[in-house]
SERO-4910 file (N, C-alpha, C, O; in steps of 0.05 Angstrom, whole numbers):
BEGIN
 pado doro    nc1    nc2    nc3   cac1   cac2   cac3    cc1    cc2    cc3    oc1    oc2    oc3
  Unk    A   2092    713   1164   2072    715   1146   2062    741   1157   2067    747   1181
  Unk    A   2048    755   1143   2040    785   1148   2009    780   1159   1999    759   1151
  Unk    A   1996    793   1173   1968    797   1181   1953    826   1179   1964    845   1190
  Unk    A   1931    828   1166   1922    854   1169   1897    854   1188   1879    837   1185
  Unk    A   1895    872   1207   1881    872   1234   1855    885   1217   1858    904   1202
  Unk    A   1830    871   1221   1802    871   1214   1788    897   1231   1768    893   1245
  Unk    A   1798    922   1228   1781    946   1248   1785    963   1222   1795    959   1200
  Unk    A   1770    991   1237   1774   1015   1215   1792   1025   1209   1796   1036   1187
  Unk    A   1809   1023   1233   1840   1028   1230   1855   1009   1225   1873   1003   1240
  Unk    A   1849    994   1199   1869    966   1199   1897    975   1196   1904    997   1188
  Unk    A   1913    955   1205   1943    958   1205   1957    926   1198   1951    904   1207
  Unk    A   1976    932   1180   1987    908   1171   2008    899   1194   2018    916   1209
  Unk    A   2014    874   1195   2029    872   1222   2046    838   1213   2034    816   1211
  Unk    A   2068    841   1209   2087    814   1203   2103    826   1177   2101    849   1169
  Unk    A   2120    804   1166   2137    806   1151   2127    801   1113   2119    782   1101
  Unk    A   2131    821   1107   2121    822   1076   2156    821   1056   2168    842   1054
  Unk    A   2164    803   1048   2183    800   1033   2206    809   1047   2210    797   1068
  Unk    A   2223    831   1041   2246    841   1057   2235    858   1081   2254    866   1095
  Unk    A   2213    864   1090   2209    883   1107   2191    868   1123   2179    847   1116
  Unk    A   2190    882   1149   2170    874   1171   2154    900   1179   2165    922   1178
  Unk    A   2127    897   1187   2113    914   1189   2098    911   1222   2083    892   1226
  Unk    A   2102    928   1239   2095    926   1265   2087    959   1277   2096    980   1268
  Unk    A   2068    953   1299   2060    972   1313   2068    975   1341   2074    957   1357
  Unk    A   2067   1003   1346   2082   1012   1373   2066   1037   1385   2071   1060   1378
  Unk    A   2048   1030   1402   2027   1059   1414   2010   1065   1392   2006   1089   1386
  Unk    A   2000   1049   1379   1978   1054   1359   1989   1064   1330   1973   1067   1311
  Unk    A   2015   1068   1327   2026   1075   1302   2039   1052   1285   2047   1031   1295
  Unk    A   2039   1058   1256   2047   1037   1240   2081   1042   1235   2091   1064   1229
  Unk    A   2093   1021   1238   2130   1025   1234   2136   1001   1208   2121    983   1200
  Unk    A   2153   1005   1203   2164    991   1178   2202    984   1185   2220   1000   1190
  Unk    A   2203    965   1184   2236    958   1184   2244    935   1162   2231    915   1159
  Unk    A   2269    942   1148   2278    916   1137   2290    895   1153   2300    900   1175
  Unk    A   2289    869   1143   2298    844   1152   2327    843   1152   2341    847   1132
  Unk    A   2336    837   1173   2368    843   1166   2379    812   1150   2372    790   1158
  Unk    A   2395    816   1130   2402    795   1119   2427    784   1133   2449    793   1124
  Unk    A   2429    767   1152   2447    762   1167   2447    729   1175   2426    718   1181
  Unk    A   2471    715   1174   2473    690   1186   2485    690   1206   2504    706   1210
  Unk    A   2477    668   1227   2495    662   1250   2530    659   1244   2547    667   1259
  Unk    A   2534    647   1220   2568    646   1212   2580    671   1205   2604    673   1199
  Unk    A   2563    689   1204   2576    716   1193   2579    735   1213   2589    757   1206
  Unk    A   2571    730   1239   2579    746   1262   2602    747   1268   2618    728   1269
  Unk    A   2609    778   1275   2639    780   1283   2636    776   1314   2615    776   1326
  Unk    A   2669    770   1325   2663    764   1353   2649    787   1370   2633    782   1389
  Unk    A   2655    810   1362   2636    833   1376   2607    830   1371   2592    840   1388
  Unk    A   2598    821   1356   2563    822   1350   2558    796   1369   2536    795   1380
  Unk    A   2578    776   1374   2563    754   1386   2564    758   1416   2549    746   1431
  Unk    A   2584    776   1423   2585    782   1455   2560    801   1463   2550    805   1485
  Unk    A   2551    814   1434   2532    835   1441   2503    819   1448   2486    824   1464
  Unk    A   2508    798   1429   2480    785   1426   2477    763   1455   2455    754   1462
  Unk    A   2502    757   1469   2499    743   1494   2492    769   1514   2470    768   1526
  Unk    A   2507    789   1519   2494    809   1531   2468    817   1536   2458    824   1558
  Unk    A   2456    816   1508   2432    827   1503   2405    804   1513   2382    809   1519
  Unk    A   2420    777   1512   2400    754   1518   2399    757   1544   2378    756   1556
  Unk    A   2426    763   1556   2421    765   1593   2401    786   1605   2386    784   1625
  Unk    A   2405    805   1589   2386    824   1601   2348    811   1594   2329    808   1609
  Unk    A   2351    808   1571   2324    793   1572   2315    773   1584   2291    771   1588
  Unk    A   2332    754   1593   2328    739   1613   2317    748   1637   2296    740   1647
  Unk    A   2334    770   1649   2327    789   1676   2301    799   1672   2286    795   1691
  Unk    A   2292    812   1653   2266    823   1645   2242    796   1649   2224    794   1665
  Unk    A   2251    780   1632   2229    748   1636   2221    748   1661   2197    749   1669
  Unk    A   2246    745   1677   2244    735   1708   2224    760   1722   2204    757   1736
  Unk    A   2237    786   1715   2224    807   1733   2193    813   1731   2178    822   1748
  Unk    A   2185    806   1702   2160    818   1693   2139    804   1710   2118    815   1714
  Unk    A   2143    778   1721   2118    765   1741   2121    773   1764   2108    761   1782
  Unk    A   2135    794   1770   2140    802   1798   2133    829   1800   2148    846   1810
  Unk    A   2111    833   1789   2102    861   1786   2118    886   1784   2111    908   1794
  Unk    A   2142    883   1770   2162    907   1762   2156    911   1732   2167    930   1722
  Unk    A   2141    896   1717   2137    905   1685   2119    935   1693   2129    957   1688
  Unk    A   2090    931   1708   2079    957   1702   2093    982   1709   2087   1004   1698
  Unk    A   2116    979   1729   2132   1002   1731   2141   1017   1710   2136   1041   1707
  Unk    A   2156   1000   1694   2164   1007   1676   2145   1023   1647   2150   1042   1633
  Unk    A   2126   1008   1648   2103   1014   1627   2097   1042   1634   2096   1059   1616
  Unk    A   2090   1049   1664   2078   1071   1668   2103   1097   1664   2097   1120   1660
  Unk    A   2132   1087   1665   2142   1108   1668   2156   1118   1640   2174   1135   1643
  Unk    A   2150   1112   1616   2153   1127   1595   2128   1128   1576   2110   1112   1575
  Unk    A   2133   1154   1559   2112   1152   1537   2125   1148   1507   2114   1147   1486
  Unk    A   2150   1146   1513   2165   1147   1480   2169   1122   1474   2164   1117   1451
  Unk    A   2177   1097   1492   2178   1072   1478   2160   1052   1504   2147   1059   1524
  Unk    A   2165   1027   1494   2148   1011   1515   2164   1005   1538   2188   1010   1536
  Unk    A   2154    994   1560   2161    991   1587   2189    975   1581   2210    981   1591
  Unk    A   2183    951   1561   2213    933   1558   2229    940   1549   2251    932   1558
  Unk    A   2230    958   1525   2249    966   1516   2265    995   1536   2289   1001   1532
  Unk    A   2253   1005   1548   2258   1022   1573   2280   1016   1586   2301   1028   1589
  Unk    A   2268    986   1597   2281    976   1620   2308    962   1606   2328    957   1619
  Unk    A   2306    957   1582   2334    939   1571   2353    966   1562   2377    963   1558
  Unk    A   2342    990   1559   2361   1014   1556   2372   1020   1579   2393   1032   1576
  Unk    A   2364   1017   1603   2367   1029   1625   2391   1006   1639   2412   1012   1651
  Unk    A   2382    984   1635   2402    961   1649   2416    948   1631   2421    925   1638
  Unk    A   2424    954   1611   2442    947   1587   2467    950   1603   2479    929   1608
  Unk    A   2477    972   1612   2504    980   1622   2516    961   1647   2540    955   1651
  Unk    A   2495    956   1659   2501    936   1679   2514    909   1674   2526    897   1692
  Unk    A   2511    901   1651   2526    876   1641   2547    880   1624   2547    896   1605
  Unk    A   2566    865   1628   2590    866   1611   2587    853   1583   2566    842   1578
  Unk    A   2607    854   1565   2609    847   1543   2597    813   1539   2580    806   1523
  Unk    A   2609    801   1552   2600    777   1550   2571    761   1565   2567    737   1568
  Unk    A   2554    784   1572   2535    779   1590   2534    774   1617   2515    766   1629
  Unk    A   2556    779   1627   2561    776   1663   2559    795   1679   2572    816   1675
  Unk    A   2541    793   1698   2534    810   1718   2554    812   1741   2555    795   1760
  Unk    A   2570    832   1740   2594    832   1763   2581    841   1788   2586    828   1808
  Unk    A   2561    865   1789   2550    877   1811   2513    878   1812   2500    889   1795
  Unk    A   2504    866   1833   2476    866   1826   2463    896   1837   2439    902   1838
  Unk    A   2483    912   1845   2479    940   1858   2468    961   1830   2455    982   1832
  Unk    A   2478    949   1807   2478    966   1780   2454    962   1766   2450    971   1744
  Unk    A   2437    948   1781   2411    940   1771   2392    956   1775   2385    956   1798
  Unk    A   2380    969   1763   2358    985   1769   2326    974   1764   2316    975   1742
  Unk    A   2310    962   1790   2291    955   1782   2264    973   1783   2243    964   1773
  Unk    A   2265    997   1794   2247   1016   1787   2259   1044   1775   2283   1049   1775
  Unk    A   2239   1061   1764   2245   1083   1753   2217   1102   1757   2197   1094   1769
  Unk    A   2220   1125   1748   2198   1140   1754   2202   1172   1758   2226   1179   1758
  Unk    A   2183   1190   1760   2187   1215   1770   2188   1222   1793   2195   1245   1798
  Unk    A   2184   1206   1813   2187   1211   1844   2210   1214   1851   2226   1202   1838
  Unk    A   2219   1228   1873   2244   1233   1880   2254   1219   1904   2239   1223   1923
  Unk    A   2274   1203   1909   2280   1187   1934   2287   1209   1955   2297   1231   1949
  Unk    A   2279   1202   1980   2288   1218   2002   2313   1219   2003   2326   1204   1989
  Unk    A   2328   1238   2022   2354   1246   2025   2369   1221   2045   2353   1214   2063
  Unk    A   2390   1211   2046   2408   1198   2058   2392   1172   2063   2388   1168   2087
  Unk    A   2383   1157   2049   2375   1128   2050   2391   1111   2061   2415   1109   2054
  Unk    A   2379   1096   2082   2400   1081   2091   2387   1046   2095   2364   1044   2103
  Unk    A   2398   1029   2091   2391    998   2099   2412    981   2113   2435    987   2108
  Unk    A   2406    963   2128   2422    946   2138   2406    928   2154   2386    934   2165
  Unk    A   2422    900   2153   2410    874   2163   2414    880   2194   2436    888   2203
  Unk    A   2388    876   2212   2393    883   2235   2412    867   2251   2426    880   2267
  Unk    A   2414    846   2249   2435    822   2263   2444    802   2234   2432    796   2213
  Unk    A   2469    797   2241   2476    766   2226   2459    750   2220   2447    733   2234
  Unk    A   2455    757   2186   2435    722   2188   2404    730   2193   2385    715   2189
  Unk    A   2404    756   2201   2373    759   2209   2354    765   2182   2363    775   2162
  Unk    A   2327    759   2186   2313    773   2159   2301    799   2163   2283    809   2149
  Unk    A   2313    811   2189   2298    838   2193   2320    856   2183   2344    853   2186
  Unk    A   2304    877   2169   2321    902   2161   2311    928   2170   2287    933   2176
  Unk    A   2331    944   2172   2327    974   2185   2333    995   2168   2355    998   2159
  Unk    A   2319   1008   2165   2319   1028   2143   2311   1058   2155   2294   1063   2172
  Unk    A   2321   1070   2148   2318   1102   2153   2327   1124   2134   2348   1119   2122
  Unk    A   2315   1150   2129   2318   1170   2112   2312   1192   2121   2297   1191   2140
  Unk    A   2318   1214   2111   2310   1242   2110   2291   1255   2091   2297   1259   2067
  Unk    A   2266   1263   2105   2252   1282   2084   2254   1307   2079   2254   1323   2098
  Unk    A   2257   1315   2055   2259   1347   2045   2239   1362   2057   2216   1358   2051
  Unk    A   2245   1381   2075   2224   1397   2087   2203   1414   2069   2185   1427   2079
  Unk    A   2210   1411   2039   2189   1425   2025   2174   1404   2011   2160   1410   1991
  Unk    A   2176   1378   2022   2167   1355   2011   2137   1365   2011   2129   1378   2030
  Unk    A   2121   1358   1990   2087   1358   1988   2082   1338   2008   2098   1319   2012
  Unk    A   2054   1342   2023   2038   1326   2042   2031   1303   2032   2035   1282   2044
  Unk    A   2022   1304   2009   2017   1282   1993   2038   1261   1992   2032   1237   1994
  Unk    A   2062   1269   1987   2081   1253   1987   2092   1238   2015   2105   1217   2018
  Unk    A   2084   1250   2028   2087   1233   2059   2075   1200   2060   2083   1180   2072
  Unk    A   2050   1203   2041   2035   1176   2040   2047   1157   2019   2035   1136   2015
  Unk    A   2073   1164   2002   2084   1142   1986   2099   1124   2003   2112   1132   2022
  Unk    A   2097   1096   1994   2099   1070   2011   2130   1062   2002   2135   1066   1978
  Unk    A   2151   1052   2019   2169   1042   2012   2166   1011   2003   2154    997   2019
  Unk    A   2175   1000   1982   2171    979   1969   2202    963   1963   2221    976   1955
  Unk    A   2203    939   1967   2225    923   1966   2225    899   1950   2203    888   1945
  Unk    A   2249    888   1941   2254    872   1928   2275    856   1938   2296    870   1938
  Unk    A   2281    831   1946   2308    819   1954   2317    805   1933   2304    799   1914
  Unk    A   2344    799   1939   2358    782   1915   2385    764   1924   2403    775   1938
  Unk    A   2386    742   1917   2405    724   1919   2411    707   1897   2394    694   1886
  Unk    A   2434    708   1891   2449    687   1869   2430    681   1842   2424    659   1834
  Unk    A   2422    709   1830   2411    712   1809   2382    711   1808   2370    714   1787
  Unk    A   2369    707   1834   2341    705   1837   2332    724   1850   2347    732   1868
  Unk    A   2304    739   1847   2300    766   1859   2268    757   1867   2254    743   1852
  Unk    A   2262    765   1890   2234    759   1899   2215    774   1889   2222    793   1873
  Unk    A   2190    770   1895   2166    786   1886   2172    816   1896   2186    821   1916
  Unk    A   2163    831   1885   2151    860   1895   2134    858   1921   2112    847   1921
  Unk    A   2145    868   1940   2125    870   1965   2131    901   1979   2152    914   1978
  Unk    A   2111    906   1988   2107    931   2004   2116    924   2027   2113    901   2033
  Unk    A   2131    942   2046   2145    942   2068   2128    954   2097   2134    948   2120
  Unk    A   2107    973   2088   2082    977   2102   2092   1006   2114   2078   1019   2130
  Unk    A   2119   1017   2104   2127   1044   2116   2127   1065   2098   2137   1065   2076
  Unk    A   2115   1083   2108   2107   1114   2097   2135   1126   2094   2155   1117   2106
  Unk    A   2134   1149   2077   2157   1168   2074   2158   1184   2105   2178   1190   2117
  Unk    A   2128   1189   2116   2131   1199   2138   2142   1190   2165   2140   1204   2185
  Unk    A   2153   1165   2164   2156   1153   2187   2191   1161   2184   2203   1176   2200
  Unk    A   2200   1153   2170   2231   1167   2165   2251   1148   2179   2275   1153   2180
  Unk    A   2240   1126   2189   2256   1097   2191   2237   1078   2201   2214   1086   2207
  Unk    A   2245   1054   2204   2230   1032   2215   2244   1005   2207   2269   1007   2203
  Unk    A   2234    981   2204   2238    957   2201   2222    944   2181   2200    955   2177
  Unk    A   2227    923   2168   2215    903   2153   2221    877   2149   2245    871   2150
  Unk    A   2206    858   2143   2220    827   2144   2226    822   2113   2211    833   2097
  Unk    A   2247    803   2105   2256    800   2082   2229    771   2070   2216    756   2084
  Unk    A   2231    773   2047   2212    747   2040   2226    725   2044   2251    727   2041
  Unk    A   2216    703   2053   2223    676   2051   2240    668   2032   2260    654   2038
  Unk    A   2235    676   2004   2253    670   1980   2255    691   1964   2236    705   1958
  Unk    A   2285    696   1956   2303    676   1958   2320    677   1986   2326    697   1999
  Unk    A   2326    650   1989   2336    640   2017   2369    655   2016   2385    657   1997
  Unk    A   2370    663   2044   2393    683   2042   2399    706   2027   2420    709   2014
  Unk    A   2380    724   2027   2383    746   2008   2415    760   2013   2426    756   2034
  Unk    A   2425    773   1997   2449    786   1998   2446    811   1989   2464    827   1992
  Unk    A   2424    817   1975   2418    845   1970   2391    854   1970   2373    838   1963
  Unk    A   2385    884   1980   2356    890   1972   2348    913   1960   2358    934   1966
  Unk    A   2332    912   1944   2325    937   1926   2303    951   1941   2285    939   1952
  Unk    A   2304    974   1941   2284    998   1956   2271   1021   1937   2286   1033   1922
  Unk    A   2250   1025   1938   2242   1050   1922   2213   1058   1931   2201   1039   1942
  Unk    A   2202   1078   1928   2173   1089   1942   2158   1084   1914   2168   1081   1892
  Unk    A   2135   1084   1921   2110   1083   1906   2091   1100   1917   2089   1101   1941
  Unk    A   2076   1113   1902   2054   1131   1910   2029   1109   1918   2029   1085   1910
  Unk    A   2010   1121   1933   1986   1112   1938   1974   1095   1920   1969   1072   1924
  Unk    A   1968   1110   1895   1953   1095   1877   1972   1079   1860   1965   1068   1839
  Unk    A   1998   1077   1870   2017   1062   1851   2021   1063   1824   2029   1043   1811
  Unk    A   2016   1089   1813   2015   1106   1787   2045   1113   1791   2059   1108   1772
  Unk    A   2054   1122   1809   2079   1142   1805   2102   1123   1830   2096   1111   1851
  Unk    A   2130   1127   1814   2151   1115   1837   2173   1131   1828   2175   1147   1810
  Unk    A   2193   1122   1849   2224   1133   1849   2240   1118   1835   2230   1100   1821
  Unk    A   2262   1121   1834   2286   1098   1825   2288   1081   1846   2278   1087   1868
  Unk    A   2303   1054   1840   2306   1036   1859   2337   1044   1869   2352   1061   1859
  Unk    A   2340   1029   1888   2365   1036   1905   2378   1007   1912   2363    993   1927
  Unk    A   2401    998   1905   2409    970   1917   2428    973   1942   2447    989   1943
  Unk    A   2420    956   1964   2436    957   1985   2445    927   1992   2430    909   1997
  Unk    A   2478    925   1992   2484    899   2001   2485    894   2032   2500    906   2048
  Unk    A   2467    874   2037   2459    869   2064   2485    859   2086   2502    841   2083
  Unk    A   2481    876   2105   2501    875   2118   2524    894   2118   2545    890   2130
  Unk    A   2519    914   2103   2536    938   2108   2518    962   2095   2502    965   2077
  Unk    A   2528    976   2112   2511   1008   2103   2519   1021   2077   2541   1019   2066
  Unk    A   2500   1033   2069   2504   1045   2038   2483   1075   2039   2461   1076   2050
  Unk    A   2495   1097   2027   2479   1113   2026   2471   1122   1991   2486   1119   1973
  Unk    A   2452   1131   1989   2442   1134   1957   2453   1158   1948   2449   1165   1925
***
């Protein structure tokens, strides 16, 4: 059923016959309703649907961890949800399986990552993570105040987004993983501006092994 918003700039929203009206960033759009039944899907379409549903599940899990606002800030061409789906869809196989958590991108933005970002567990089964990086000598002074943020991961579960307390200016330091998820196997790192309006892309590290970005 379609609805008409009662305002000066009234817009139609919903299904009317064979078309659907919807709004995106204040503009009116219309699309046809696909005439498709489940038993008419090809095997390839069914696999794509499985893949798509897994990425949606990931977004639904992450949107309560303060990740969603990052993606909303990152683009003016589409909403944050659509942009997240576009970037992370390739990380999933046709059947919806995620073979490597390192392929997931939790953050994006216009800020640049530092050089040679490294992260490793301080000791076996320790919750303390050591990090280091190298700053570009031409980096603007304001960027030295960017803070390192992190999200830990284990068995399909992501922690809440947490600040590490480390600024870009430090170039090294340690932080403690969240209590949940237990026995984290990976950690995602990225930098945020002081006002949390700008971010870098995230980099995922498998704990216990050093990787460079």
